[in-house]
C-alpha positions in Angstrom: 0.0 -0.2 -0.3 0.9 3.4 -0.9 1.6 5.8 1.8 -0.7 7.5 3.1 -0.3 11.4 3.5 -0.1 12.7 6.9 -3.1 15.3 6.2 -5.7 17.7 8.3 -9.3 19.1 7.8 -8.7 22.2 6.0 -6.5 20.6 3.3 -8.8 17.8 2.9 -11.4 20.2 2.4 -9.0 21.8 0.3 -8.3 19.0 -2.0 -12.4 17.9 -2.1 -13.1 21.2 -3.0 -11.6 21.0 -6.0 -13.5 17.5 -7.5 -16.7 20.1 -7.1 -17.5 19.9 -3.6 -19.3 22.3 -0.9 -18.9 22.9 2.5 -22.9 21.9 3.6 -22.7 22.4 7.2 -20.8 22.5 10.2 -21.2 20.9 13.5 -18.6 21.5 16.2 -15.5 19.8 15.0 -17.6 18.4 11.8 -17.5 19.8 8.7 -19.5 18.1 6.0 -19.5 18.5 2.0 -21.8 17.8 -0.5 -21.4 17.5 -4.1 -24.2 17.3 -7.0 -24.0 15.5 -10.3 -26.5 14.7 -12.4 -29.1 12.5 -9.9 -26.3 11.5 -8.0 -25.5 13.2 -5.2 -22.1 12.7 -2.9 -21.8 13.8 1.1 -19.0 13.3 3.5 -18.3 14.6 6.8 -14.4 15.6 7.6 -13.8 16.0 11.0 -11.8 19.7 11.4 -8.8 18.2 13.6 -5.2 18.9 13.1 -4.2 15.3 12.2 -7.2 12.8 10.9 -6.4 8.8 11.5 -5.2 6.6 7.9 -8.3 4.6 9.2 -10.5 7.5 8.9 -9.1 9.3 5.5 -9.5 5.7 3.6 -12.4 4.2 4.9 -14.9 7.1 6.1 -14.0 9.8 3.3 -12.0 8.7 0.2 -13.8 5.0 -0.1 -17.6 6.6 0.2 -16.8 8.8 -2.4 -14.6 6.2 -4.7 -11.5 8.2 -4.6 -8.0 6.3 -4.8 -5.6 7.5 -2.7 -3.5 8.4 -5.1 -5.9 10.5 -6.7 -6.5 12.1 -3.6 -2.9 12.7 -3.3 -2.7 14.2 -6.3 -5.2 16.6 -6.1 -3.7 17.9 -2.7 -0.3 19.0 -5.1 -3.1 20.9 -7.7 -3.0 24.5 -7.4 -6.7 26.3 -6.8 -8.9 26.8 -9.5 -7.9 30.7 -10.1 -4.1 29.9 -10.2 -4.3 25.8 -12.0 -8.0 27.4 -14.3 -6.4 30.9 -14.4 -10.6 32.2 -13.6 -12.4 32.4 -10.8 -14.5 29.5 -9.5 -17.8 29.8 -10.8 -20.2 27.4 -8.7 -22.8 27.5 -12.0 -20.0 25.6 -14.3 -19.3 23.0 -11.4 -19.1 20.2 -14.1 -17.0 21.3 -16.6 -14.7 22.8 -14.1 -15.1 19.2 -12.6 -13.9 17.2 -15.9 -11.5 20.5 -17.0 -9.6 19.3 -13.3 -9.6 15.9 -14.0 -8.3 16.1 -17.4 -5.6 18.0 -16.5 -4.6 16.4 -13.2 -4.9 13.3 -14.9 -7.0 11.3 -13.0 -10.6 9.1 -14.0 
């Protein structure tokens, strides 16, 4: 198995926002993210902790949204939407932005 990166909650949220997730709510130290693609709605809860445990990262965050560890590592390296795409992020075009990002990063 590949090395699992040691990340905090903010890093996980930033990475997932790059593939279309948005923060929907927060209760205590847990942040709920949502992504809607067509008729499919994906929900994931990220603990906003200094260090995310490897089991939580793999089984509680990445597995439910069908994102591999290698894909997640690539997302950690990618710059923000504005820097990466050369334009500000517009949620209206989330599908287009998501596809473009996936093509550029080389995942999927």
